[in-house]
N, C-alpha and C positions, 0 to 999 in steps of 0.2 A: 888592877890589869883591865883594862878594859874589856868587854864582851866585845866579840864578834857572831853577828848570825851570818850564817851561810843559808841561801836560800837554793836548793836543790828540786827541780822538775821533777817529779814521779813519771818513773814508768817502769811497768811491769815487766816492759821484756828492753833490755837494752838495746836489742837488734831492732826492733820494731820504728819502722819509718811511713809517716803517715802518706800517703799515696792520693793522692783527688783523682778522681775523671775530670776529664777534659770537659765534657762538659760543663762540668761543676767550677774548673778551671777560668772555662769561658763567660759562665755567667759573675764570675768575681771579678773578672778583668775591669768591667765598667761598661761606660757606653761606647767608647771607641772601640772594641771586641764583639761585633756583632756577626749573626751566621751566615757563612757565605754558601751558597748551595753550590755543586758540584754540575761545571757544564761538558759533556762530551767535544772531540775534536768536531771541526766542520767537515769534513771529508768523510767520517762516519755518519754526521746526520744524513748528510747526500745521499750515502749509499742508502741507506735505511728508508729515507724516501722515496727514492728509485724503485727499491723493490719493492715496495708497498705500493704504489701504483700500479706497477705492472701486475701485480696480482689482481686488484679492484679491475684492471681493463680487461684483463684475459678474460675472467669470468664473465664481465657485460658481453664482450662481443662472442663469448661462446652460447650462452642461454640466448641471446636475441637471434644465433644463428639457426638454433633447434626449436627454438619457439614459433619463427613467423616465417618458417620456410614452409611452400604449401605442398600437400602431398601430390604426387604425380595421377592425373588422371589414366585409366583404362584405356586400352586400345579400343578405338572403336571401330566395329564391325560395319564392311562396305554396304551400301543400302540395296538391298533386292526388291526387286519389282514385285507385282502385285501377283505376277504368274511366276512365282519363285524362280527365277531365271535373273543370274548375276549381271547387272550392268556392264558392259562389255566396256563401255567407255572409262567408266566407274574404276574397273579392274585394272586398267591400264594405264590410269591415274594412280590407284594406288601402289603396283608394281614397279613404275618408271621403267616400263622394257615397251617398247613400241610392236604394236602387233603385226607381226609378217606372216605373209600367206606359206602355205607348204607346195614347195615345187617337188610333181611327183615325175622325175625323169623314167623313160620307161627303153631299155636298150636287149633289142635281139644281137644274140650273138652265135656265135656257131665255133667248130673246131676249124682251123686253118692257120697259116703259117702265121701270118701278124698278129692273130688274135689277142696274144698278151701284151702284143706295144700297142695295139689301140685300146685296150682297155686301162692299159696303167697312163696311157695319154688322158682318157678321158677321168681315169680317179681324180689325176690331178689336177683338173680344171673343176670338177666338182668340189674336191678338197678347199678352194679355195672359195667355194659361196657360201655367204650367210648363212644358218640354217635360220629356217626348220626344210631339209631337203632328205625325202626317200629316193634311191636308186633300187630301180628293182632290175635287175639282170633275167631274162631269160635265155637258158640254152636249149637247143635242140635236142632230141633224145630223150631217152627213159630216165634218167638220173642225171644230177648235176657233177660235172666235171671237180677234181679235187685242184686242179690246175686253177682255173677259174677261181674257185670257193679260196683258195690261199690269196689272190691279188685280193680280191674284196673283202679278206681281212683287214690286211695292211692296209688299206685305203684310205681310211681313217674317217669315210664317209657311213651315215646310216645307210642300209640296203637291203633287198628281200632277195635272194639268191636260189629261184624256181628254174623248171625244166618244163619243158613242152613235148609233149608224144605224139601229138598230131602233125603228120607232114603231107603233102599232097605235090608229086612230080608234076603236076602242071603249071603249077606256080611259080614263076619264077623268081617273083619275092617272097623268099622263103621269110621274110618276118613278118607276114600277113598274120599265121597262125599263133607264132607269138605274143605279139601285141596283144592279139585277142584274150591272151590267157593273161597277161598283165591286165587288161580291162576287167576280165572276171573276178581278179583277185581285189581291185581296187572297188568294184559295182558290191562285190560282195562283203566286205569289210565297212565301206562307207567311209574311203578313206578323202576327206575334204581337202582339196587342194586344187593345186594348177598342174592340167596333167598334160607334159611333153615328151612327145617321140624322138629321141637322140639316138642314132646308130651310131656305132663305136666307131666307124671308121670316116668321120665326120669330126672337122674342126669348131669349135665353138668359143667366144669371147664374152668374159665376164659381165661386158652390159649387157648381154641379151638376157641372164637372168635375173638381171634387175629387173629389166621390163617385163619379164613374167609375172614377176607380181604385182604387175598395173593393170594387169589384163581381168577383165571381170566377168564375162562371158566366153566370148570366142575372139581370140587374137591372131593376126596375122602379119606378113612382114616378108620381104622379098630375099632371096637366097642366090649367091654366087656356085656356079659349079663348073666343074668341066664336062666337054661334051665327052661320050663314051669311049671315042678315039683321041682323047687330049687332047687334039690338035688345038682348042682353043678354050677361053672362058667367057660362060655365057650366064645372064642374070633372069631369074624366073622368080614370077611373084606377084603382087599388088600395089597399082598406081593409087597414089594417095594424094588427097590433099583436106587439111583442118580436120585431119583425124577421123575422115571417112572415105573407104575403097570407092573410086571413081573408074578403075578399069585394072587391065594385068598385061602384064608383058611377058613374053614366053620367045623365046627362039627356034624350037624344036616344032617345024610344022606338023609332024607326028601329032603333038598331044594338042592341036589347036582346037579340036573336037569337044575337049574337055568342057565340062561348066566351068571348074575353079581352076585357075594355072596356077598351083600348091606345090610345092617340095614337102616330103614328109617332114622334116625339118623345119620348116617354115609355117607353122600353126601351133598354137598350145590353147585350150579349151579349160573349163572350171568342171572339174569332176562330179560336181551334182548334175551336171546334164544327164549325167549318164541313167538315175533313178529317178530324179526329182522333176514331175514334168511342167512345174512351174517355172524352172531356170532356164529351159529351152522353149522355143516358139515353137517349133517342128515336131507335130505330135503325131505324124505318120506313122516311126518306127516305135514298135516295142522296145527292141533289145538292139542297143546302138553296136554294133562293132565293124570291123575291116572284111570285105567281103573277096572271099576267093575263087570267085565265078566269074570276073570280072577281066580284061587285059591288064597287061604291064601297063605302068605309068598312069592309072586310071584309079589305083586303089585311094589314093587322095582324095581327088574329087566327089568320086562315091561315098565314102567316109564323111566328108565334112554336109553333103547332103541332107545326112542325119543330122547332123546336129543345126543347122542354119537353113532359110531359103532365099535368101538373095545377099546380097552386099551390105544392104541396109542395117544387118544384124552383125554387123565385123567389126571390130576395133581394129584399127591402123597402128602399127609396133613399129618404131614412135609414129608421132601423128602425122607425118609428112613421109615413112619409108623410104625416106634419103639415106638411110644408114645400114651398110652390110654389115650382120652380126653373127654370121657363120655361111661356112661353105663346105658343098658336098663335090667330094674328089674323086668319087666312082673308082676307089681303088681294089681291085678284085686279087688275091693270094689261092686262088682255089688249087690250082696245080703244082703249087712249091712243094718240094720235098723237104723235109725239116725233122729232129728229132723229136719225139714223142716229151712234151712240156720242155723243150729247149733243156732238156738233160743229159749231158751225156756221159754215158756208162764207164764207153771204154775211152781211154786215152787215145788221141789224135796220133797218126802216122807223119812225125817230120819230114817236110817237102823241102825244106833247107835246112839242112843239120850245121850244128856249130862245128868248126874242128878245136876241139879242145888240147 
């Protein structure tokens, strides 16, 4: 019998299987099986590129903004002259506000039937005038009245309310002492501006107050008025040419003896003329006030003679004096009976009762 040899592979563990790693198997596959790197999708690569670019660009702009931005310069102070006074022109340009002259309106008033009506009307006119404006209201008597004070508080105008105790029965123009009381106040406090005597019963246009701010020293203009018998209208005031007063016009024969034919509401002047001799040419008067020793109708001319010597020192307002800007109506309600303060304490009795 022929012998048969059987060749058996020796394996210590019958369940053992030879497991090779992928790298070893790739290496054993020959030259056709080379290493292939992993490439992410195109969309993912674009997202990564734009994200990184955005970060770099943002950091570049942020750093350049804060590195190269100059620091703000501190505010410069206005230039002060050597005499330690601010330059008015420089201050005006700095604040961007045009300089306006103060208008000082002096109004004498007294208790009568139409007082509330006159004050309300004048207050509404002054309320429309651009500031600065100071309204000095002077009442007769030892103290101011609550009715007038109430009107002034609601006027919306800067005001000063004072009283005048001094009265004179011989002076028909009772406003003489009241105007002097206001002049005392202006001179005492050195209120620098244009002083204008505005009675409460006159009518004024807004253009008049604009023209007042153009006055440098003393200005005058014509005034329209009613005669005392209310029969006709007349004009009184300067005749002007090229800004210079060349004559006067008046319709009242009784006033032709006056030096200057001006109504009390037909002129205005710089308040510094009251206390500064350099601002007025006429130096004969130490104290400039209205006189209570002259006849009626001569208070204006005697007062003006204390401020100027002749027409060459006057300013025409406007330059040709051809426009009427205020009216003097000579209204009087002294003998009219009316309730105190126009307040009815008791209810009225019906004259025509309704049939219910």
